[in-house]
Each structure stands twice: as structure tokens, then as C-alpha cells.
MARDO-305135 format. One record per residue: x negated, y negated, z of N, C-alpha, C in turn; residue in one letter. Coordinates in pm, whole numbers, padded with zeros to 5 digits, always signed. Layout:
XYZXYZXYZa;...
END
This chain:
-08613-02213+02487-08560-02273+02366-08479-02397+02400x;-08503-02508+02332-08433-02632+02358-08292-02624+02302x;-08193-02663+02384-08054-02664+02339-08029-02791+02258x;-08018-02777+02128-08002-02892+02041-07856-02936+02038x;-07835-03065+02045-07703-03124+02055-07624-03103+01925x;-07495-03069+01939-07405-03060+01825-07331-03192+01812x;-07336-03251+01695-07263-03375+01667-07174-03354+01545x;-07066-03430+01537-06976-03426+01422-06954-03567+01372x;-06966-03586+01242-06953-03719+01183-06851-03717+01071x;-06773-03824+01055-06683-03832+00939-06763-03849+00811x;-06716-03787+00706-06782-03797+00576-06732-03922+00506x;-06821-04018+00488-06783-04147+00431-06870-04188+00312x;-06988-04130+00299-07080-04166+00191-07097-04049+00095x;-07144-04078-00025-07163-03973-00126-07266-03871-00080x;-07369-03916-00013-07470-03821+00034-07411-03724+00135x;-07323-03774+00221-07256-03686+00316-07164-03589+00245x;-07094-03636+00141-07003-03548+00067-07081-03437-00003x;-07200-03467-00055-07283-03362-00116-07323-03259-00012x;-07360-03304+00107-07395-03209+00213-07273-03126+00253x;-07158-03192+00261-07033-03121+00293-07008-03010+00191x;-07023-03041+00063-06999-02943-00043-07100-02829-00038x;-07222-02856+00007-07328-02756+00002-07335-02666+00125x;-07255-02696+00229-07263-02617+00353-07245-02467+00329x;-07143-02421+00253-07130-02276+00233-07254-02213+00171x;-07318-02283+00077-07441-02232+00015-07550-02216+00120x;-07565-02314+00208-07669-02308+00311-07644-02192+00407x;-07517-02163+00433-07484-02060+00531-07489-01918+00473x;-07447-01902+00346-07418-01768+00295-07498-01728+00172x;-07592-01808+00130-07661-01782+00003-07736-01650+00002x;-07771-01597+00119-07846-01470+00124-07755-01348+00117x;-07623-01367+00120-07530-01253+00121-07473-01233-00019x;-07492-01115-00075-07447-01086-00211-07295-01085-00224x;-07224-01073-00114-07077-01071-00121-07019-01211-00144x;-07095-01312-00114-07050-01450-00131-07097-01501-00266x;-07020-01590-00329-07069-01656-00449-07030-01803-00444x;-07107-01891-00505-07090-02035-00486-06975-02097-00564x;-06914-02025-00654-06809-02088-00734-06866-02185-00835x;-06781-02272-00883-06820-02368-00985-06837-02504-00919x;-06957-02561-00929-06984-02688-00862-06888-02798-00909x;-06861-02803-01039-06771-02906-01090-06630-02888-01034x;-06587-02764-01020-06454-02736-00966-06447-02775-00819x;-06550-02742-00743-06552-02778-00601-06553-02929-00585x;-06625-02999-00670-06625-03145-00664-06486-03200-00694x;-06417-03140-00790-06281-03182-00823-06188-03159-00705x;-06202-03046-00638-06114-03016-00525-06129-03117-00412x;-06248-03173-00397-06276-03266-00287-06253-03411-00325x;-06213-03437-00448-06197-03574-00496-06052-03619-00478x;-06031-03711-00386-05895-03759-00358-05836-03836-00475x;-05918-03881-00567-05868-03953-00683-05825-03860-00796x;-05857-03730-00785-05827-03638-00893-05739-03521-00852x;-05755-03469-00731-05679-03350-00693-05534-03388-00665x;-05436-03313-00722-05295-03351-00707-05242-03344-00564x;-05313-03277-00473-05267-03274-00333-05253-03414-00277x;-05341-03504-00322-05344-03637-00263-05239-03731-00321x;-05155-03681-00409-05044-03763-00455-04947-03791-00342x;-04938-03698-00245-04854-03720-00127-04928-03694+00004x;-05039-03620-00003-05111-03583+00118-05229-03673+00149x;-05290-03649+00264-05405-03726+00309-05498-03632+00385x;-05625-03669+00394-05723-03581+00456-05842-03660+00508x;-05917-03598+00596-06045-03651+00642-06143-03536+00648x;-06267-03562+00607-06372-03460+00606-06469-03488+00720x;-06520-03378+00781-06615-03391+00890-06731-03294+00869x;-06848-03341+00905-06972-03266+00890-07034-03247+01028x;-07067-03122+01064-07130-03093+01192-07281-03079+01174x;-07352-03129+01272-07497-03116+01275-07541-03059+01410x;-07644-02979+01406-07710-02936+01530-07855-02979+01520x;-07896-03064+01615-08031-03117+01610-08057-03199+01485x;-07951-03261+01430-07965-03343+01310-07953-03268+01180x;-07948-03135+01184-07942-03055+01061-07798-03017+01030x;-07749-03038+00906-07612-02999+00872-07590-02849+00889x;-07485-02812+00964-07461-02670+00992-07316-02628+00973x;-07221-02722+00956-07081-02683+00944-06998-02795+00887x;-06874-02759+00849-06785-02858+00788-06640-02821+00816x;-06551-02920+00804-06407-02897+00816-06335-03015+00754x;-06217-02991+00700-06128-03098+00653-05999-03089+00732x;-05952-03202+00783-05820-03212+00846-05727-03276+00745x;-05605-03222+00731-05517-03279+00630-05371-03254+00663x;-05285-03335+00604-05141-03316+00613-05083-03338+00474x;-04975-03267+00446-04923-03262+00310-04848-03387+00270x;-04794-03460+00368-04719-03582+00334-04712-03673+00455x;-04693-03801+00430-04682-03900+00536-04563-03868+00625x;-04586-03874+00756-04480-03847+00851-04469-03704+00896x;-04539-03613+00829-04534-03472+00869-04598-03455+01007x;-04537-03371+01092-04592-03346+01224-04671-03216+01231x;-04667-03137+01124-04748-03016+01115-04865-03044+01022x;-04986-03024+01073-05106-03049+00995-05182-02922+00965x;-05293-02939+00897-05374-02825+00855-05522-02859+00870x;-05602-02755+00873-05745-02773+00854-05790-02676+00746x;-05893-02715+00673-05942-02632+00564-06087-02661+00536x;-06139-02603+00428-06281-02616+00394-06365-02593+00519x;-06327-02487+00592-06393-02455+00718-06509-02360+00693x;-06628-02405+00729-06747-02320+00721-06838-02354+00836x;-06888-02251+00905-06970-02274+01023-07057-02151+01049x;-07163-02169+01125-07242-02053+01168-07171-01981+01282x;-07226-01869+01324-07170-01794+01436-07211-01865+01565x;-07148-01977+01591-07188-02067+01699-07060-02133+01752x;-07014-02090+01868-06888-02140+01922-06890-02290+01949x;-07006-02345+01981-07014-02489+02005-06988-02567+01878x;-07042-02520+01766-07019-02586+01638-06873-02574+01599x;-06815-02454+01611-06675-02433+01575-06584-02521+01658x;-06608-02524+01790-06524-02605+01879-06534-02753+01845x;-06653-02800+01813-06671-02941+01781-06599-02977+01651x;-06604-02891+01552-06534-02917+01427-06383-02919+01447x;-06330-02823+01519-06186-02818+01543-06140-02939+01625x;-06223-02982+01719-06187-03099+01800-06180-03224+01713x;-06274-03238+01619-06272-03354+01530-06147-03352+01442x;-06111-03233+01389-05991-03222+01307-05866-03255+01388x;-05859-03202+01510-05742-03228+01594-05732-03376+01630x;-05843-03440+01661-05841-03582+01696-05787-03666+01581x;-05832-03635+01458-05784-03713+01343-05635-03690+01321x;-05591-03565+01329-05450-03535+01309-05364-03598+01418x;-05412-03597+01542-05338-03661+01651-05319-03809+01622x;-05424-03873+01573-05413-04014+01536-05315-04040+01426x;-05284-03936+01345-05187-03948+01238-05046-03909+01282x;-05029-03881+01412-04898-03843+01463-04864-03697+01448x;-04965-03614+01420-04946-03470+01399-04964-03397+01532x;-04890-03288+01553-04896-03215+01680-04931-03067+01663x;-04977-03028+01546-05024-02891+01526-05117-02887+01407x;-05200-02783+01402-05281-02761+01282-05294-02611+01259x;-05284-02574+01134-05293-02435+01091-05398-02425+00981x;-05474-02320+00985-05574-02304+00881-05660-02181+00901x;-05760-02171+00820-05795-02260+00710-05698-02251+00594x;-05654-02367+00546-05572-02382+00426-05633-02494+00344x;-05672-02465+00222-05745-02563+00140-05698-02559-00007x;-05619-02650-00057-05536-02748+00013-05399-02689+00041x;-05343-02624-00063-05216-02554-00048-05242-02408-00013x;-05146-02343+00057-05167-02201+00089-05194-02114-00032x;-05132-02145-00147-05157-02062-00266-05295-02087-00325x;-05358-02198-00286-05492-02227-00338-05599-02155-00256x;-05588-02163-00126-05683-02091-00039-05617-02074+00097x;-05595-01950+00137-05517-01919+00256-05600-01838+00354x;-05627-01896+00471-05687-01821+00581-05831-01781+00560x;-05877-01700+00653-06010-01640+00644-05994-01489+00637x;-06092-01425+00582-06086-01280+00566-06106-01213+00702x;-06009-01130+00741-06018-01057+00867-06030-00907+00845x;-06019-00864+00722-06040-00723+00688-06083-00715+00542x;-06164-00615+00511-06213-00600+00375-06340-00679+00349x;-06420-00700+00453-06542-00780+00436-06644-00713+00345x;-06627-00584+00321-06723-00515+00233-06705-00554+00087x;-06590-00610+00053-06564-00648-00085-06616-00790-00111x;-06678-00809-00225-06735-00939-00258-06625-01039-00290x;-06661-01165-00292-06569-01270-00332-06533-01257-00479x;-06409-01294-00510-06368-01303-00649-06300-01439-00668x;-06273-01476-00790-06210-01604-00818-06077-01615-00743x;-06061-01720-00663-05939-01740-00587-05933-01663-00456x;-06031-01578-00428-06035-01501-00304-06176-01511-00246x;-06206-01617-00172-06342-01634-00120-06376-01530-00015x;-06505-01512+00005-06553-01421+00110-06599-01504+00230x;-06563-01457+00349-06617-01515+00472-06663-01403+00564x;-06763-01430+00646-06809-01328+00740-06706-01302+00850x;-06718-01189+00918-06620-01149+01018-06612-01247+01134x;-06719-01318+01162-06717-01404+01281-06626-01525+01264x;-06583-01558+01143-06496-01674+01125-06367-01658+01205x;-06296-01550+01179-06172-01526+01252-06196-01506+01400x;-06303-01437+01436-06333-01414+01576-06361-01545+01649x;-06436-01633+01585-06470-01761+01647-06347-01850+01663x;-06257-01849+01566-06136-01929+01577-06050-01881+01694x;-06045-01749+01715-05971-01695+01828-06038-01732+01960x;-06170-01718+01966-06242-01752+02090-06227-01899+02126x;-06208-01984+02025-06197-02126+02049-06055-02166+02088x;-05965-02070+02100-05832-02098+02153-05721-02107+02053x;-05746-02081+01925-05640-02083+01826-05565-01949+01828x;-05438-01955+01795-05355-01835+01795-05350-01774+01655x;-05371-01642+01643-05360-01578+01512-05220-01595+01456x;-05213-01623+01326-05085-01648+01261-05058-01551+01147x;-04997-01602+01042-04955-01519+00930-05073-01455+00858x;-05049-01339+00800-05151-01270+00723-05102-01254+00579x;-05197-01245+00488-05168-01214+00348-05259-01101+00305x;-05196-00998+00251-05270-00881+00205-05286-00887+00053x;-05400-00846+00008-05431-00846-00135-05460-00705-00180x;-05401-00666-00292-05414-00530-00344-05478-00535-00484x;-05555-00430-00515-05613-00417-00648-05531-00314-00724x;-05462-00360-00828-05371-00276-00904-05431-00238-01038x;-05411-00114-01077-05458-00063-01206-05355-00101-01313x;-05396-00178-01412-05300-00220-01515-05250-00104-01600x;-05320+00010-01595-05272+00128-01669-05137+00175-01616x;-05102+00135-01493-04975+00175-01433-04860+00082-01473x;-04889-00022-01550-04785-00117-01590-04684-00051-01684x;-04559-00095-01674-04452-00041-01757-04392-00153-01843x;-04343-00116-01958-04267-00208-02041-04351-00300-02127x;-04280-00378-02205-04343-00473-02294-04390-00596-02216x;-04483-00670-02272-04530-00790-02201-04419-00893-02190x;-04400-00954-02073-04298-01058-02059-04342-01184-02132x;-04247-01271-02166-04285-01396-02233-04365-01485-02140x;-04459-01556-02195-04535-01652-02115-04447-01771-02083x;-04485-01845-01980-04404-01956-01933-04428-02079-02018x;-04334-02170-02008-04350-02300-02076-04409-02404-01982x;-04431-02367-01854-04487-02460-01757-04639-02456-01763x;-04702-02557-01704-04847-02561-01700-04900-02459-01600x;-05025-02416-01616-05085-02326-01517-05103-02397-01385x;-05122-02324-01275-05144-02389-01146-05262-02485-01154x;-05252-02602-01091-05363-02699-01102-05493-02645-01045x;-05485-02557-00944-05608-02505-00885-05670-02394-00969x;-05609-02359-01083-05672-02264-01173-05792-02325-01245x;-05797-02458-01245-05908-02525-01309-05914-02492-01457x;-06035-02483-01510-06052-02452-01651-06042-02305-01682x;-06029-02221-01578-06035-02077-01599-05894-02018-01608x;-05810-02081-01688-05674-02033-01706-05665-01950-01833x;-05567-01863-01835-05539-01779-01952-05388-01786-01973x;-05344-01839-02085-05201-01860-02109-05122-01729-02102x;-05186-01617-02128-05117-01488-02124-05081-01448-01981x;-05144-01512-01883-05123-01478-01742-05038-01580-01668x;-04980-01674-01740-04894-01776-01678-04749-01743-01714x;-04675-01691-01616-04535-01654-01635-04447-01741-01547x;-04317-01735-01569-04225-01809-01483-04231-01751-01342x;-04273-01832-01247-04276-01791-01106-04404-01727-01060x;-04494-01690-01149-04617-01622-01108-04726-01648-01212x;-04849-01651-01168-04961-01676-01259-05088-01614-01203x;-05181-01586-01292-05311-01533-01254-05418-01600-01337x;-05542-01584-01295-05657-01633-01370-05758-01519-01382x;-05845-01525-01482-05952-01423-01491-06048-01436-01372x;-06100-01324-01327-06207-01327-01227-06339-01349-01299x;-06391-01470-01285-06516-01505-01353-06632-01518-01254x;-06610-01472-01130-06709-01496-01025-06844-01431-01055x;-06842-01307-01103-06969-01238-01126-07047-01306-01239x;-06975-01350-01342-07042-01419-01451-07099-01552-01405x;-07022-01623-01324-07066-01755-01279-07182-01748-01181x;-07196-01635-01113-07304-01623-01016-07440-01646-01079x;-07452-01616-01208-07580-01633-01276-07573-01741-01384x;-07464-01819-01386-07446-01920-01490-07500-02054-01444x;-07560-02126-01534-07600-02264-01506-07478-02353-01517x;-07489-02479-01473-07378-02571-01482-07334-02587-01627x;-07429-02595-01719-07394-02612-01860-07324-02488-01914x;-07377-02371-01883-07315-02250-01936-07182-02220-01869x;-07157-02277-01749-07030-02256-01681-06914-02309-01765x;-06935-02416-01839-06830-02467-01924-06801-02370-02038x;-06903-02301-02088-06880-02200-02191-06801-02082-02135x;-06830-02048-02008-06755-01941-01943-06608-01979-01933x;-06582-02106-01902-06443-02152-01892-06370-02135-02025x;-06435-02170-02132-06373-02153-02263-06351-02005-02294x;-06450-01923-02257-06437-01779-02281-06322-01720-02199x;-06300-01773-02079-06193-01721-01994-06058-01736-02061x;-06040-01843-02133-05913-01865-02202-05897-01774-02324x;-06008-01716-02369-06000-01624-02484-05990-01479-02440x;-06002-01454-02309-05994-01318-02258-06130-01251-02256x;-06131-01119-02231-06256-01045-02228-06308-01015-02089x;-06236-01060-01984-06279-01029-01848-06204-00907-01797x;-06263-00840-01701-06213-00711-01654-06097-00724-01556x;-06097-00830-01474-06002-00843-01363-05929-00976-01370x;-05799-00974-01342-05720-01095-01327-05678-01108-01180x;-05669-01231-01131-05638-01257-00991-05514-01345-00982x;-05412-01298-00911-05290-01376-00893-05320-01498-00806x;-05286-01617-00856-05311-01741-00781-05182-01818-00753x;-05068-01765-00797-04940-01828-00765-04830-01724-00772x;-04744-01722-00669-04628-01634-00669-04517-01708-00596x;-04420-01760-00672-04318-01847-00616-04188-01775-00581x;-04186-01644-00595-04064-01571-00565-04095-01437-00503x;-04008-01339-00522-04023-01206-00466-04137-01133-00538x;-04247-01103-00467-04359-01036-00536-04322-00898-00588x;-04224-00831-00526-04184-00699-00575-04121-00708-00713x;-04070-00824-00749-04014-00846-00882-04117-00907-00977x;-04192-01004-00927-04281-01081-01014-04413-01010-01043x;-04470-00940-00944-04602-00877-00966-04597-00772-01076x;-04494-00683-01082-04492-00588-01194-04488-00657-01330x;-04422-00770-01341-04420-00844-01469-04560-00896-01501x;-04629-00946-01398-04764-00996-01420-04860-00882-01453x;-04839-00767-01391-04923-00650-01420-04910-00610-01566x;-04788-00613-01618-04766-00580-01759-04833-00683-01849x;-04822-00811-01813-04887-00916-01892-05038-00897-01893x;-05095-00862-01776-05240-00843-01767-05285-00725-01852x;-05206-00616-01852-05244-00499-01934-05246-00536-02081x;-05144-00603-02128-05136-00636-02269-05238-00743-02309x;-05288-00819-02210-05392-00918-02239-05532-00859-02231x;-05542-00729-02197-05671-00661-02200-05743-00652-02067x;-05676-00682-01956-05740-00673-01824-05725-00531-01769x;-05829-00486-01699-05829-00352-01639-05763-00352-01502x;-05779-00461-01429-05729-00469-01292-05653-00599-01271x;-05556-00596-01179-05489-00716-01131-05498-00719-00979x;-05550-00825-00925-05555-00845-00780-05434-00930-00743x;-05345-00875-00659-05215-00937-00637-05169-00917-00492x;-05066-00992-00449-05021-00985-00309-04916-00878-00282x;-04907-00777-00366-04805-00674-00349-04846-00548-00420x;-04808-00433-00362-04830-00304-00428-04704-00219-00410x;-04676-00131-00507-04550-00058-00508-04549+00061-00413x;-04663+00107-00367-04667+00228-00286-04742+00201-00156x;-04800+00304-00099-04871+00292+00028-05018+00256+00009x;-05051+00196-00103-05188+00156-00131-05241+00066-00019x;-05362+00092+00026-05422+00008+00130-05466-00125+00067x;-05450-00233+00140-05494-00362+00086-05646-00365+00072x;-05691-00436-00030-05835-00453-00047-05889-00553+00054x;-05814-00660+00077-05855-00761+00175-05731-00810+00250x;-05754-00865+00368-05650-00929+00448-05700-01065+00491x;-05621-01169+00462-05652-01305+00504-05556-01346+00615x;-05603-01427+00709-05518-01470+00820-05543-01617+00851x;-05434-01686+00889-05448-01824+00936-05436-01826+01088x;-05482-01937+01147-05481-01956+01292-05423-02093+01322x;-05356-02104+01438-05282-02226+01469-05313-02276+01610x;-05316-02407+01623-05322-02472+01754-05213-02578+01759x;-05140-02584+01871-05037-02686+01891-05069-02766+02016x;-05026-02892+02017-05050-02978+02133-04937-03077+02148x;-04925-03133+02267-04820-03230+02293-04860-03364+02233x;-04761-03444+02188-04795-03576+02134-04855-03663+02243x;-04949-03750+02210-05012-03835+02310-04913-03934+02369x;-04937-03971+02496-04853-04069+02561-04888-04211+02520x;-05006-04225+02458-05052-04358+02422-04969-04415+02308x;-04987-04543+02280-04918-04611+02173-04970-04562+02039x;-04904-04599+01928-04949-04554+01795-05085-04603+01753x;-05150-04680+01841-05283-04730+01805-05392-04634+01846x;-05359-04503+01850-05457-04401+01887-05582-04415+01802x;-05694-04382+01861-05820-04392+01787-05819-04293+01672x;-05872-04337+01559-05886-04250+01441-06033-04230+01414x;-06066-04107+01380-06207-04075+01355-06238-04105+01211x;
END
């Protein structure tokens, strides 16, 4: 078998950006646990002119090819100018250590050129938007705000020399266990990464959730996806997913659970449980640190 060369290129043209966006579909379309999400939403997330992350942050996208065929992707980013801690996100790759290493090297090179000396990820863009890769609970399918990744993602990041970092556990709570009256909804806007699938009944002070529309969207066309978005705001979905928690989850999650029950949801997927309930999924980030280059600030940028 011929060993085909792995190359990594910066994403600079629209055709490259379309390939970048489609990589997860090419890798995981045969697995029922994965779902493609909303194409319009994914396009919005990758648009530096529209996503609020870019009001202070910056990023570079990279596409990996093996033998000329697109096989992986990664984004290197930092939250603000001058930050020395960076991130990588939108990480998708085959079970191929050469591809993973090449993508991480491209991300590190770009961040080094920006004066950054570490990268943690996958984080896309903010931790509350998408945090880590799934390291436990792979039997559960993806839901809105909780993507599915195969087990080799975390394993490959470790083999490539990154150190395992923080974990986030997700629990599936029965709204029938909620106590008390529904708390008042917040006067603030829903999280920007909720997209069109927000429900005002699930936006509280300090915490918010969105309906899980993943199963419906799996069979929805682009046109009907907009109807699903409108339906999400009217309720009628079985599960709500917490997408923001700005304080103590032991205080905020029970309030959100009560709001979800009164809004007609059967389940709430959240980052906290009151008892010894086992988490449904566990996400983990990985980190690499390096010394600043001795060269002048004119370091090469990819």
C-alpha cells in the first residue's frame, strides 16, 4: 500500500471553507449516533463577520488532506489580542495519528506566530458553546449542544502528546422531580450560540437551555429546518439541553429543571445532578504548552 502524504493548508477560499464545514459529514455520516446539525447554523459559527466571538477574538482554519483528499480539519483561535493562552476547536479527523499530528502542528504554528504559548481544546468557540471531546458515554447519540465524537478522538490527542485536562459531566434529569413554581424568565437575550432554537421559557438569570431538535433535524431539509426553528420557540419537544450556566449549578440547575417541567419538557440535560446519578456523557479538553520562540516577532504565520 502506498503511503500517501498528509498535507495541511490554511482555509482561504470559499471552496475550502465548504470542505472544512463538510469534514464531519464525510467522516461520520454512516454512524447513527452522529447528526449533522443545521447547515445554516454551522455556516454562521464559521463566519467571522457574524459570530460574536470575533468581536475580540481571532482564528485561523486549516484543512488536512491525505493524497489530495480532504480528511480532517482544525481551527486555532484566541479570545482576545495579546492573550498568551490559545485554543483549538472544530477538530475532526480520522483515526490516523499522522493527520492528527499535522493538524495540531498547524494550529500550534499559527498560535506561536500570534505570541501564544499554549492551546487547549477542542473548544469551539467558547467553552459553553462546545467543550472538549466525548471520552465516556459514546453509546449515546448526539443532541443539540452536545456533539458526538468517536472514542479515538481523545485517544489520538493523548497519543499526540497533549495532556488531559478538565472534564465536564452531563446528566439527564427527569423534570418530574422538579419542585416549586416556575422561576421568572430572564430579561437578557438567550445565548448567541442557541441560534434560532431558543425557547424564552428556558432562559433564566444565570442559566439557559434550548430544545433538543437533533432528531427532528436529522431528517429535515434546509427549508423545513427553518420551520423547526420556529416550532422550537413554541415548545413541543421532549428534551431541553442546558447551554449556559454562569453560576453554581447546584443552585441554578434545579431552577432550570422547574422551568423545563412547566414548559412541557420531559427531560433536562444539564451539568449537575442532585444525587449519585451516573453522568450520561463526559467531555474532556486537552492541553499543550510550549516555550515562547527566541526569534523576533516576525515569526512566520500560516
